[in-house]
N, C-alpha and C positions, 0 to 999 in steps of 0.2 A: 406457251402455257397456260392453261385452263386456268381461271380465275373464279374466283366463287365469293358474294358479300352477302355479309352475316349480318344481320341490322342489329343491333341493339339491343332492341324493345323486343325482341322475337325469343332472345335466347333462351328466357325460362320456359315458355310454351314446347320450343324446340327440346328441350333436355330432358324436357316433362316424356313426351312423342318418346323419344328416342331408352328413357329408359328403359318404358313398355316392350317397346319393341324388342330391346336385347333381353331381358325379361324372358318373353316368348319364344327364347332361339334355345336350341336346348342346348347346343354346341357354343353356345356364346364364353369367349374370353374370359372373367377377371382379374379387373385391375383395381387398384388403389394405389389412389395416389393422393398425396399429404399437403396438400398447397401451404405453404408458413408465411403472407405477406405481412411486412410491418404494421396494415390495419387493413380494412377494408372500404375505406374511402377513398372518394380522389381517382388517384390515379390506378392505386391496386385494384377499386373499385372495377374500374375496365378489363384489367387483369386479368380478374375473376370471373367477368364476363365472358369474357372468350376462351377461360381454360373450359370453363361449361360447355362453349357451343361447341367447342373441339370433340371433347365428351361425348356429347350428342351425335357431333357427325361418327364417332366410331360405334356407335350403339348401334347403329344404323346398319353395320359394315362386322358384325359378327361376334362386337365385347359388350361386357358391360363394365363400362371404366365408372367408376365412381371418385369424384372428387372432395375430398373433405379438405375443405377451408376454415383457416384455425389464425385467428392474430391476436397481437397482445393488444390493451387497449390503445396503447399511444406508441410511439415510432419511439420513447425514451424508455418504456418499460424493458430494457435488455434481457434482464432477467424469465419475464413471463414470454419471450419468444424461446429460451432456450428450453426450457419446462414445457414447450409445447412440441418441441424438437424430441425431448428424450419420451413424451409420450407417444408420441407417433412410433419413435423404437421402439416402445413395448407391447404398442398391438403389430408389430411386426407389416407394416402396411408393404407393399412393394418397389414405390417409389417417395422421395421428396423431394419436393420442390418449393425452393427455400429464397428470401429476395432479404438478406439479413439485414438488421437494423443495423449494427454496425460487427463487420466482420470478427473482430479481434475477438469480442465474446461470445459469440457463438459459435468459434471455429471446434471448439474442444467436442459439443455434441454433435457437431457436422463429421466429424471425426470417427465418434462410436459409434453414427448411422453407415459409414461406411464396413467400417469394422465388422458389424453386424450384419452386413451383406447387404443392405438397403442402400441400390445406387440415390445419391446427393445429386441433382441438377441443382445449378442458382440460375438465377433471373437476377436482372438490373444489374450486372456485373460482368469484365472481359478479361479483366486484372486477376491471375491464378490465386487461390487463397491458400500460404505454403500447410504444406502436412497434413492438405486432407486429399481425399483421392476423390475427385469431382467428376464424374462422365460426362457433365456438359456445361458450358457457360453460355446465357442466353443474354443478350443485351449490348452496350453498348457502353466506349469508353467515357468514361465522367468529362475527362478535361477535355477532349472533344466538343462535345454537347456546349458546354458553355462555352466555347471557342466561339464558336456556331452561334451562340445570340450576343455576344460580342460585335462579330461584327455585323448584323444586321443593325444592332445600335450604331454602328459607323457610317451604315447605310442611311439611319433615320435622319442621321446627322450634322449633311453633305457627303457623304464618301458614294461613290460607284453603288449599283444595284439595283431594287426593287420599288426603295418606299420612301425615302425624302425624297428632297430638291436638287440630288447631287444627280451625275448622270448614270442615266437610264441605261440601264440591260436589257435586250430582248431574251427572251426566257421563254422556250418551245412548249407545248405541252406537257407534261407530267414530268419534267427536266427539274432534279435533285438540286434544294440549295443546301447542298451539303456541304461539310468541312473544304472539300479540294476545289467546290464552286469559289468561295469565298479567297481559299488561300488563292488563287489563280487571280482571278479579280484584281485583290489587292494587294499582291505579293511585288508588283512592276509599278505601286507606288514613288513615288520620289516625297524626300523631306518635305519639301512647300506643301504640295497636295496633302499631307500627312497634319501638317499643322493648319489646314484652310477646317478639318472637324472638328468643330469643337461645341462641349455640352457639356453639364455638369450633373453629377450622379450621386445616388446613394446606393449602398449593395444588403437587400436580408439575404444572408447564409441559413444553411440548417442549420446541424447538430456545431456549437461552437468544438475546433479540434477533430470533429469526426471524419471518418476516413470521405465517404461522399462530400460533404460539406468541404474539405479541405483540398479534395481535386477538381469541385466546378470553381471555384474559385482561384487556384492556380492557373484553371484554363483562361478563365474571364482578365483574367488580371495579366499574364502570358501577353495575349494581343493587345489590350486597352496601354502595355506600356512602351508601344510605337509610338501613340500619338499625346503629342505632349499636352494638346487644350483639351484630352477628355481628363479632367477631374473629379474625382470622388471625394465625397463628404468626411470628414470623423472615421468614426471606426464604422465596420461592420455591425449588422443588427443581427443576435440569432435568434429564428425565430422560429424553432427546432421542426419542420416543415409542416408547421401549424397555420391554419390559418387565422384563426382569430389571433393569434401572438404577430401571423403576417402583418395586420389591422396595425396592432400595437406599434410596433415600429415603425411603420408609414405615417403616424399621429404624431411620435416624435418625431423624426425628423423636416416634419410638416412645420413644427413648433421651433425646429431649433434651425429652419430653413424656410422663414417666412416667404421671401421672394427667392432664392439664387439655388432651384432644385431644377432642374429640366427632364430628369430620367430617374428611378426604378430600375433597378436590375434585382428580381427576385428569382432566387436557386431552386425553386420550387413552383408550382403547378399550385397548389392550397396558396401559399404563403402569395403571391402573386395575384391571385383573387383576392385576399385580405388585402394589398396595398390599393387595388382598383377599388372596392368598396370602400376603402377609406377615403381616399382622392375624391371618389363621387359623395362622399357627404358631405366635404369640406368644399364645394365646386370648384375644386380642384383637376380633376384630371382630364388631360388630355386624350382626344379621341381623332383618329386615325384621318376624320373629317376635317377638323381645325387644327391640324398642326403639319407638321414640327413648328413651332412656334418659339422659337427661345424668346429672352429675355420677360416675358409674363411669368404668371404663378401656376402656368397650367403646369404637367407631369406626366409624362410618359411611361407608359410599366412595360416592359420588357419581363419574360420568365422561361423555364424552362418545364416541359411534360408533352403537354397537348390532351385533355382527353375532350369526351362530348361534350361538357360543362361550358371549357374555356376555348373549344371549336366557336360554340354560341357566341361569344365576347367577343374574340377574333372577329369573328363576321360582324360584328355592328360596329367592331371599330375602336372599344372600350381597353380591348388590349392590343399593342401595338402587333406585339411579335411573338413570337414561343417555339424555342426547336422543340419536336417530337425525339420521343425516345420509344414510341413504339408497341405500348403496355397492349394492343391487340395481338402482334407477335407474341410478345410473350405468353401469353394466355395460349394461344392457336398451335403454336411450336412446342408450351410448357408441358399441354396435354399427348402432342405427337410422339416429342423424342422418351415423356415418359413411359407410352406403352412402347415404343417401339423398345428400348433400354431395358424392359419390363419382358418384353416376347427373346432376349438374349440377340437382337439387332446392331447393328453398327449404326452410332450416331453423331453429329458432329462434334467434337470435343471441343468448341466455340462456334457460334451463331452471332457474327454483328451487325445490328440495326443502325444504319447511318443515319446518324442524327442529322438532321434538317431543318431547314425554316419552315412555320408556319404562318400566313399574314393572309391577309383581305380577300387577297385573287386567289390564293388555295385552298384555302380552310377546308372547304367543303373535300375536299380530296383525304382527308380525314377521317371526319365520319361527317354525319352518321352511322355513314355502310361503308368501311372500308374495304379496298378490294386487297384479298388475302388469298396466296396460293392454294388451291385446292390440296390438299391432303391423300395422298393414296392407299385409303383405308382397307381397299380391298386385298392389296396387296401386301399390305404389313402382315392382313388375319392371314393371309394364305403363306406365308412364310413365319405366323408366329410359334416361338419353338417352347411357347408352352403347353400349347395343345395338342404336343406331340406327346 
């Protein structure tokens, strides 16, 4: 399959050129996609860039795709996301793509969109939303994503793998270090081997009791339950997917555990970067170069998501490992599936992005230029029923 590299820095220029070209094409098919992320920072800034990059490619091939991006001010402004969806319905956009802040709260508005004939694409989720007609789910299993990070922590603190001082595993170029890889690697460990993996850590979760936070906690804890010498201190700290609150949680953990902490797992990228900054300020950040180092005051940071910013920190060794959730893919396919469904064409009911680990040796495979499959926009345009 032909693969096309899309650079983030070029997105704005490409999008502008695509818009100009499409405006000049008399037979361009207009498609308006309302994209509603929880915010437009971090991971969702990345996804938004690739929604726009994908639209720019469409606009070179007989479309005039407009992506309207609107988001609440914060992840906890639940009513604002509902209001945005309702406004997009009133504007009669062709498609609504959304990453819900919380599924139950936004569910009635999504049901209303579907009832009004506006196709709904859900991003950042594979689990079906009850009583809502969703044409496609683009995302990953949140439980699986957290499991992948849990295995990376086990690897770093003595288990087999690619990170720590345990048994080293040979990796082929481009190999996915996904859940299947880790479960195969750890499935045959004896109780004695499991007991040799030892560390003490703390957990920063997202919104306490929320769907996404609960799913990730469940996945992480399910893996760690089999390893008796992985100890989690105290209660989890909820940081609402926010960097500043992630910093505050880490400061609290350091104060209550001045010596007995080896790692922090933050359930999202923004919170993980906050943890990194707090540890760095306290001169307690463990890096890939100086760790693993049990028994001192350094703390290693592991997290989930992967963005251009966090890839830089991974490459520098300041984040040990992070599980990617495919944010470039969200936008790249989000626009493509939105245009196809607006054209009356079939799209996958689910598109599973396999969570896999990013670490220093493979970080550059993810950003700044992720390789993405080329979309056959010419064929989509030729088959588009809106133009007939």
